[in-house]
Structures are given as structure tokens and as C-alpha cells.
C-alpha positions, 0 to 999 in steps of 0.5 A, spaced: 065 874 571 063 869 565 055 867 566 051 863 561 044 867 560 038 863 559 032 866 556 026 865 561 019 868 560 015 872 565 009 876 565 012 882 563 016 879 557 022 875 556 028 876 560 035 874 561 037 870 567 044 868 569 044 860 569 050 859 571 056 863 573 064 861 572 066 868 576 071 864 581 074 861 576 075 866 571 078 871 577 083 866 579 085 865 571 086 872 571 090 873 577 095 867 575 096 870 568 097 877 571 102 874 576 106 870 571 106 877 566 108 881 571 114 876 573 117 878 566 117 886 568 123 890 568 127 884 565 128 887 558 135 890 559 138 885 564 144 880 562 143 873 562 147 870 568 147 876 573 145 874 580 140 880 582 143 880 589 150 882 585 146 888 582 148 896 585 146 902 583 150 909 582 148 916 581 154 920 577 154 927 577 155 931 571 159 936 575 164 932 578 170 929 575 169 922 577 165 919 582 168 913 587 163 907 587 166 905 593 167 898 590 174 894 589 174 890 583 178 885 581 182 884 574 178 880 569 172 880 573 166 881 568 161 887 569 155 889 566 153 897 566 146 899 564 146 907 565 140 912 563 139 920 564 140 926 561 146 931 562 148 937 560 155 939 558 154 947 558 148 949 563 144 954 559 146 951 552 139 947 549 144 944 544 149 941 549 144 935 552 146 928 551 145 921 554 150 916 556 153 914 549 155 922 550 154 928 545 157 926 537 163 930 538 170 928 540 175 933 543 182 933 546 179 936 553 176 929 554 180 923 557 178 918 552 178 922 546 176 917 540 169 916 544 164 922 544 164 927 549 159 927 555 159 919 555 159 915 561 166 912 562 169 908 567 176 908 571 179 902 575 185 905 580 190 901 583 194 904 589 201 902 588 204 907 594 203 913 598 209 917 600 209 923 605 214 928 604 217 929 611 218 936 611 211 938 608 207 932 610 204 932 603 202 926 600 204 923 594 199 917 590 203 913 586 197 909 582 196 905 575 189 908 572 186 904 566 180 908 563 174 905 559 168 906 555 161 905 558 156 908 555 149 906 555 150 899 556 156 895 556 159 888 559 166 888 560 172 885 564 175 889 569 183 891 566 186 891 573 185 890 580 183 896 584 178 902 586 172 903 580 170 910 579 165 912 574 165 919 571 163 923 564 168 923 558 170 931 559 175 935 562 171 941 564 166 939 568 164 945 572 159 948 567 155 941 567 149 939 570 145 933 571 146 926 572 146 919 570 143 913 574 147 907 573 146 899 574 152 895 575 151 888 575 157 884 578 157 878 573 163 874 575 168 874 581 
């Protein structure tokens, strides 16, 4: 509360007493300032042009080859990915931790060999047909697959229409642990 004090004499000496206070006005201004500033909280990584209702979250477990997002995408659809978290590429190894950009190493045991092992990657699968062997009942899926790098964040157009999967850039995932939290912003249809 902001008050104007006035010195007033009395029998025991001079005292300072409030003459007028602006408490109500100051509280209202402080509340409005707080409300204005909090409206920008959490906006740091958000891409311009993204409608908030078009944002989804997916958890990508490090010990799974691919995580089916349950979302179908269209070729050319623009999307923005933002990932956080830490995974271990080998349980118990303190040197094997990485973030969504991956561990600075490329091997032949990963889908995208020119990108860091352990990095967050994506894949779109277009199902062409399903053939069923009449004798065994075994199904064979004929698919077109396009894989792409995501890392900590990227704005990208979908390479083809189909089901969106997210995964870890490593083929041997059984000894991994942890997960990435991925926000997927649907920028355009």
C-alpha cells in the first residue's frame, strides 16, 4: 500500500501518521501487471502461426523401437516438434545419457546413420496393402516409409501421407531407459 505520511506533533513527541493512501489503486495496478506478464509465460518455444488447440503431446519411451502417435498426417502438412527429456542408451552406463539431439556419435546401428545416436526421429508409414497367406493366415504389410530427424526442435513438412511414429535413432533399444516428452504443433493441414 502506498501512503503519504504527515508529521504531526503530540505530547510524547512527533509522530508520522498517514494522510492519504493509494492502496486500492496500487493493488489493482499490480494485479493487472501480473496478469499481463503471466500471459507470456510458457511462450518461449512456441512457433508463430500455431493454434494452441492444434498441439498434442506424446511420450516416446527409449526402450521402444517406435511409438505410434495415433495421428495420421498428410504429405506437405507443416508441423513443429519440441522435445525435452533425458534417456540412457545403456542402463547403468553413466556416460550413455543424452537429450533429444542425441549423443555425439554415429553408428551403423541406427535408422538415420548421419545423425546422432539416441536423437529423437520421426517416421511416416503409408500402408499400401495387406496380403494374407491363405494357408498360414500370416499377414504381410506392404508399406512406404519415410524417416526424418527431429532432435530438440524442428519445423518440417511431412514427407508423405500416413501414420506418424516417433522413435529413438538407435536399432538396439532393449537396454535403453527414460523417455522424451514431445509437443507436436500442427501448423497447417
